[in-house]
N, C-alpha and C positions, 0 to 999 in steps of 0.2 A: 470563448465567449461564454460557453455554457458553465465554466469554473466561476466566473463573475456574477453572471445572474442566471441561475440554475431555473430552468423551466420543469420541473419534474412531472407535472400534471400532463402536460402537451406532451413529452418525451414519452411517457408511458404509453399514449395512444398509439405511438409509431413505432413501438418496438416489436420485433421479430417475435417476441414471447406474445404479445397481445395481438397481432395479427395473426399469428397462428390460431389463438383462441377464437379469434371472429371467423377465421375458416372453419374451424370445428362447428361454431354455431350455425355457421349457414349451412354446411352438410347435413347437419341435423334437422333444422328446418324444411331442407328439401326431402329428405327421408321421410319425415313426417308427413308433409302434404302428400308427397307420391303414394305413399302407403294409404292414406285416408283415401285418395281417389281411385287407387287400382287395387282391388283386393287380391288381385293376380300379380302384384309386384312380387319379384323375387327378394326384395330386403324386407318383406312384411315382419318377418320374424327376428331382424336383427337390429332394431332400432334401439335395444336396452343395451347390447353390446357395445353400440358405438356411443351411448350416452356413457356406460363405464370407462371407455376408452378417453373420452374427453375430460371425464373427471379425474382418470388418472393422471393425465398432462397437466391439468389445472393444480393438482397436489404437487407434483414434482416436475416441473418443465425442463429441468437443466438437462437430465439425460436422453429425454426425448429430442429436445433440439439438436443435442449433438450427434444422435442418430439420425436425425433429418438433415442436418447439414452434411453428413457424408453420403446420405442417399441423394443430395443436390448435386453432388461432384460427380456421381454418376450420370444423373437424368440431366443436369444441366438446365432444371426448369423448376423451379421453387414449388410451384404449386403441386406440380407432379410428384415431387419428394415429398411433400408434406402429406399428400394423399395416400402415397404407398405407406408411410411409417403409420397414418391413421388407420388404413385396411389392416395393417400387419397385428396392430394391438387390438383391433377389434375383432379381428378372426373372419372378416368378410370382406366383398368388394362391390357392394351395390350402394355406395354413399353418392356416386358421381353419374349415376344413370342419365342420359338425355342431356347432359350439361356439357359446356366447354369451360375453359380456365377462365374466362372473363366472367361467366355466372357466377362466379365466386369472388374473384379478385376485385373486378370493379365495384360490387356493393359493399364490399369490405372497405375500400378505400373510401367510398361515401360515407361508409358509418363513420370513419375516423375523422373525415372533414368535417361533418355535422359535429361530431363531440367535440373535435378540436374548438369550433366556432362557439358553440355553446359555452365552452370554458372561457373563451374571449370575452363573451358576453356577461359572464357573471364578474368578470375582472372590470368591464367597463362600469357595471352598476356601482360595484364597491367603489370605484374611485370617483364618480359622480357624487357618490354622497359624500366622501371626503373633502373634494373639493367645493361642495357646497357649503360644508360648514366652514372651510376656509373663506369663502365669499363673505358669509356672515361675519366673521370675526372681522375681517378687514373692511368693512360696509362703510366705515365713516372716517377711514384715513384718506385724506386728500392725495392726490396724486396727478403731476404734471404729465398730461396725455401728449403724445408725440404723432405727428402724422410727416410721412417722410424723413423720419428721423428727427424732425425740426418741431420746437415747442409749438403747441397748438391750443389748447384750453385745458380746463380742469376735470377730472373724473374722480373716481375714486379706486383704491387699490383693489377692493372687493369687485368692483364693477369690472376692471380688467380680468381677474380671474373668472367672474361670471361669464364673460363674453367667449370664454374658451369652454366653458361648460356644455352651451347650447349646441356648438356643433359636434360634440362628443356624445350627446344624446341623440342628436340626428343621425350620426353614424351607426350608434347603437340600435336605432329603430331601423335602419337599412339594414344592418345585419340580422336583426331579428325575422324581418320580412323575407332576406334572402334565404334563411336556413328554414322559415316555415314553407317557401315554395319550392324548395330545392327537390327536382324530381327525383325519383329512383329508378335505376336501370333494371327493368323486371329479366328474368331468365329468357332469353330469345336465341339461344344457341349460336352455332359456330358462325353463322351469317346473317341472323337475324330472322330467321324464317320459322324458328322454332321446331323446325322438322324433326329434331331428334327428341325432343321433349313431348312432341305431340304423340309418338310412338311409344312412350312411356306412359302417357297420360290417356291412353286408348279406352280406358274403364271408367274416364270420369263421368262422360255424360249419361244419367240416369242408373249410375250403379255407385257404390260405395257410401259413404255418409257426408260426402262433401256437397254442399250447396251449388245450384246453379245460377245461383243471382247472387250479387254482391251485397252484403248487408250495409242497412242504412249508414250512412255517415263513412263508409271505406273508402278507401281511394279507388279510383277507377280508371282504367285505359280505353274503355271501350267508348266514352262521351267524348268527341273532339273540343277543343276550345272553342267558344263562342266565335262566330264568323268563320269557322273551318267547315267545310261541308263533310269530311270524313271520306273514307275509301269507298269504292264501289260494293254494292250488296253482294255477298258471296253466295255460293249455293248452301243448301240447308246444312249438310254435313260437314261443309267447311266452316259454315258459320258456328256450329257447336264444337268446332276443335279450336276454333278462335276464341270462342268465349271460354273454354276448357283453359287455354293458355293464360287469357285475361286474368282469370280468377286465381290461376295458379300464382300470378305475378302479384296479384293483389294480396293475396294471403302471406307471400315471402315478403313483401314490403311492410305489411302490418307488424309482422314478427321482429323487422328491423327497425320499426318506429317511425316510418315514413308515412307522409300523407298522401303524396301524389306520386305516380309511376309514369315515367317515359310510353307515350302509348306506341312508338314505333322507335326501332333502333338497331344498328349493325352489331356486330359482334363485340366492338367497342362504341362504348356511347360517346356522342360527341362532346369534347373537351371544354366546348362553349359553356356547357352546363355548371361548370365548377367557377365560371369567372365572377357571376355575381357575389358570391362569397369572398373571393379572393380579392376583388376589388373593394369590398367593405373593410376587407384588412388594411389596404393602403389608404383608405380614408380615414381609418383610427388612427393610424401611424401619422398621417398629416398633421392631424389634431394636437398629436402629442408632439410633434416638432414643433408646430406654433407656440405651445406653451412652454417648451424648453428653450425655443429662440428669443422668447419675452424675456426670460429669467437672464440668458446670457447677457442680453442687451443690458438689463438692470445691473448686473454685476459688473460690466464694462463702465457704465456711468457711477458705479459706487453707490448704487441703490439697494443692494442686498447680496446676498450669497448662501451657497448651503453650507449648514453648520457641519463643522469638520469633527471626525472622529479623534480622539487622542493618539498623537503620533502620526498622524496623516499626513503625507507630504505633496504640496504642489508642484514642486521642482526641484531636481538635484542641485541645480545651479542657483536659483532664487530662492532662498529661504523664505522670503514674503509672500510668495505667488500662491493664492486661493483660488484657483479656477474652480468654476461650477462643472465638476466632472460628469455627474449623472446626467444634467441637462446635455452636456457635450456627447454622452453615450447615446441619449436618445435620438439626437440630430443623425448620429451616424449609423444607428441600427434601423432607421426610417429610409434612408438612401439604399441600404440592401434591400428591405422589405421592397421598395420600388423595383427593384432590378427583380427579384423572384417574381413578382406579379408580372413584370415586362416577359419574362421567361416561360410563364405560365400562358400568358397570351399569345406569345411567338408559335408555341406548339399545338395550340387550341385547334388548329384546322390542318395539320400535318400529316393524319392519318391516312394509309392508303386503302382505297377500296373499301371492301366490307370490315378491314381491321389487319393491323401490324401492331409489333411492340416498339417502334422507332422512337416514340415518346417517353417508355416506360421508365427508362434511367433517369430523364429530366424530371418527370413527376416524382420520383423517389426521393431525389434530393430536393426539389422547391418545395414541394407541399409541406413536409416535417418543419423544414426550415422556416418558411412562411409564417406558419402559427407559431413556431417558437421563437420567432424574433418579434411578432407582435406582443405577444405574452412577456417577453422581455422587456420591450417598450414600457408597458403598464407597469410591469414591477418597478422598474426605475422611475417612472413618473410618480407612482405614490411614494416611493422613498424619498425622491427630491422634493415633493410636495410638503411632507412631512417635515423634512429638514430646511426647507427654506425660510430664512430671516429677514425680512426686508428691514431696512435702515429708516426708522421714522424720521429719525433728525434730519439726515440727508435729503428724504422726501420733502419736509417742510423748507429745508434751504433751498433746493431747487424752484420750489414755487416761488419763494421769496425773489430768488434771482430773476426769473422770468416773469414776474406780476405784470410786467406792461404787457409783453407779447400775449399773455392768455387773455388778457382784456380787450383785445382789438375787436372780436366778432362782436361782444356787446355794447361796444362803443359806437361800432359800425350802426347796429340797430337803434341805438340812442338819438343818433345823428340824422338817421333817417326819420325817425319819429320828429324831430325839431324841425323837418322841414328841408334837410340839406340832401339834394339829389344824391343818389346812391354812388354814382361814379366818382362825384367829387368828394364825398366822403372817404371812400376808399383810397383814393389818391393822398387826402390829408393824412390819413393813418399810417399809408405807406412811408411817410416823410417822419414817422416815429411817434409814439404816444407824448412825450416830454414837449416837442413841438406844438401839439395840439393843446396841452394844459398852458403852456407859455401863453399861446395865444388867446386863451379864453380869461374872462373877467372874473371877479371875485365868485358872485354866484353859481355862473356855469362852470367856475372850477371846481366849485364844491360838488356840483350834480356829477360832474365828470368823475371825481374822485369817488362819490357812492356807487356810480355803475362799476368801478374797478373794482371796488370792494365785494360787490356782490357777485362780479364775475370769477373772484377767487374761491367761492364756495362750491362745494358738490352740488351739482343739479339735482332738485327733487326726484326727477325723473329717474336718474340714475341709482338712485336708493331705493325706490320703487321696485326697479329691474332686479336689483340685487335680492332684495326681499322674496321675489317671486321664484328667481331661481333657486335662492335656499330653502323654500318651503316645498318646492316641487322635487328637489333631491333628500328632504330630510326622512322619506319614509323608504329611501334606497339603502343598501348596506348589505352585510356579508350573508342575511338571512333572506335576502329578496330573491 
């Protein structure tokens, strides 16, 4: 799939190369914050050396990763191997004091989730702009709308497109909210008590240049959400220690670009924190599937198709066949995306006690593939939308063929206004419009024909709604 629809921006976020870089940045942030907090920290003179080692990796990661991979064969622990090599190049062993592996790996994964989601959000914005332009282009093209697959009433082709833009924008808004409200896992140590970190930060309260209160607008773990009373009051000494850890977590979160932190966690944060973003991915994919299914049904009815490249083949056996392959791919990828979300939901509550790694392998597979799939869906959607060619002549023929069916709603209203009971009018129309016309006298016959002509036009409200959506998406685009 990666060959047919490459997603390099997403793939890069989840590579070992970038993951290792993020680990280095996490260690640097921890060491910087710890040495500010505690003047007696043994790594107070090591920060420059760790910076130089991190830059050495950035400049030429390949030999470093080979060295790291060899070390992992020995440790059978990826983060420990990375730490060993990082320490070796820095010449020190003070980057990981007071921390457990998940103090590094969990925040790193959260950064990758957030950055992937932000990339998807940019794709949604660009796509909504493209679809808004197309809705305006096809605003005045009449279209036979169908319900339950049967001819119903008249709409516009632009309106059909616009009705997909609104749930796409809604999904984008929910994704944006999920990103903004994504709580960061602060360093809470091996079992969530921060005991080791407290030992490292013993000089925080009243010493060093680290403040003892969170700055205005900073994320805070000390204030419980509304309606939650919070933990019992601790002793003064314990309170100072708790404040030190809370502030430490605030600084690490701010360095990672997060607004909120989890007030309490075990070694491994509860995986349900990831589900709102993952759920938004499924929502985006579902909207794409609706758009693609619309186009596939239109192709089946002969109302349009994807423009083909020179030499493109639809079937090795049937030379005439021109199936909408991009739309089919969108639908297929959506099914896979749902399975990835199901997998993440399945493992969300499977962690043992304070922590284990029984879900680690599943997350390493599911999370990158989830975002890669949704990114591929949006890439294919943009390509399919750009290639889609409605057959305006066939659209008009279809309306002519079903002009009687599309007028029954308007005729029902006319008969009721004329004094015919609704149930009786409904029964007469079920017998067919031709029978209704045959029973009408000359003047009534003409009035019925006038109603049918009006019913064959695009409703004014549909045109207004297209204009509203087109205007709302006009400002969106690559630079938004």
